[in-house]
C-alpha positions in Angstrom: -8.4 -3.6 14.6 -6.1 -0.6 16.2 -3.6 1.1 13.7 -2.9 4.6 15.4 1.0 3.9 14.6 -0.1 4.4 10.8 -0.7 8.4 11.2 2.8 8.6 12.8 4.4 6.3 10.1 2.8 8.9 7.6 4.5 11.9 9.5 7.9 10.3 9.5 7.4 9.9 5.9 6.8 13.2 5.4 9.9 14.2 7.7 12.3 11.9 5.4 10.5 13.6 2.3 11.2 17.1 3.8 14.9 16.1 4.8 15.8 14.6 1.4 14.7 17.9 -0.4 17.0 19.9 2.0 20.0 17.5 2.1 23.0 16.8 0.0 22.6 14.4 -2.9 23.9 11.5 -0.9 21.7 12.2 2.3 18.6 12.6 -0.1 19.3 9.3 -1.5 19.4 7.5 1.8 16.4 9.6 3.0 14.3 8.4 -0.1 15.5 4.7 0.0 14.4 4.4 4.0 11.2 6.1 2.9 10.6 3.6 0.2 11.6 0.6 2.8 9.0 2.1 5.0 6.0 2.3 2.5 7.1 -1.2 1.2 6.9 -2.7 4.6 3.5 -1.4 5.1 2.2 -1.9 1.8 2.7 -5.7 2.5 0.4 -5.7 5.5 -2.5 -7.9 5.2 -5.1 -5.0 6.1 -6.6 -2.7 3.5 -5.6 0.6 5.4 -2.1 -0.3 6.1 -1.6 -1.1 2.6 -3.1 1.9 1.3 -1.1 4.0 3.6 2.1 2.0 2.5 1.5 2.9 -1.2 1.0 6.8 -0.3 4.3 6.4 1.5 6.1 4.9 -1.8 4.8 7.9 -3.5 6.3 10.5 -1.2 9.5 8.7 -1.4 9.7 9.7 -5.0 7.8 12.8 -5.1 9.4 16.0 -6.5 12.6 13.7 -7.2 15.1 15.8 -9.1 16.0 15.0 -12.6 19.4 14.6 -11.9 19.0 12.4 -8.5 19.4 8.8 -8.6 16.4 6.6 -8.5 16.7 4.7 -5.0 15.6 1.3 -6.6 18.1 0.2 -9.2 16.8 -0.9 -12.3 13.4 0.7 -11.8 11.8 3.5 -13.8 9.9 5.9 -12.1 7.3 6.1 -14.4 6.9 2.3 -14.1 7.0 2.5 -10.3 4.4 5.2 -10.3 2.0 3.3 -12.3 2.5 0.3 -10.4 1.7 2.0 -7.1 -1.4 3.5 -8.9 -2.3 -0.3 -10.1 -2.0 -1.7 -6.7 -3.9 1.5 -5.1 -7.0 0.7 -7.3 -6.8 -3.0 -6.7 -6.9 -2.4 -2.9 -9.8 0.1 -3.3 -11.8 -2.2 -5.2 -11.7 -5.1 -2.8 -14.1 -3.6 -0.2 -17.1 -3.6 -2.5 -17.5 -7.5 -2.1 -18.5 -6.9 1.5 -22.2 -6.1 0.5 -22.5 -9.8 -0.1 -22.0 -10.6 3.5 -25.3 -9.2 4.3 -26.7 -12.3 2.3 -25.3 -15.4 3.4 -23.9 -16.7 6.7 -21.5 -19.1 5.2 -19.8 -16.1 3.5 -19.6 -14.3 6.7 -18.0 -17.6 8.5 -15.7 -18.1 5.6 -14.7 -14.4 5.6 -14.3 -14.1 9.2 -12.0 -17.1 9.5 -9.7 -16.1 6.4 -9.6 -12.5 8.0 -8.1 -14.0 11.2 -5.9 -16.3 9.7 -4.7 -14.8 6.4 -5.7 -10.9 6.9 -8.0 -8.5 5.9 -6.8 -8.3 2.2 -6.6 -12.1 1.5 -10.3 -12.6 2.8 -11.6 -9.6 0.7 -10.0 -11.4 -2.4 -11.6 -14.8 -1.3 -15.1 -13.1 -0.8 -14.6 -11.3 -4.1 -13.9 -14.7 -5.8 -17.3 -16.0 -4.3 -19.4 -13.1 -5.0 -18.0 -11.9 -8.6 -19.5 -13.6 -11.7 -16.8 -15.1 -14.0 -15.8 -13.0 -16.8 -16.0 -14.6 -20.5 
């Protein structure tokens, strides 16, 4: 998987944030919104690294938001967004733990590989976890 663009997108996010902090209220709102859109787009990708970078960019979009600044997502509470980003980040970070099971079963390797190619890494990891995690009671 080739992901060199992620470093450039993360740098762009930092530049947008710096611009927002040094701009008028209206320009800052636009910069934060564009940063949030960039992060959301990446967070929806089907690989773990892009998802985590996207969540990081989403967090950057609202970092150091002045108390009187409008929140770029209408109807969304900043605290709720922060909790949502952290929850999603933890979900993604927990997914790779299931890969240890790939050493034990050729069927799991084949199923994982087919799903990763067709649906993406995150969905394949979810499938693998569902096959290897004992059901909770």
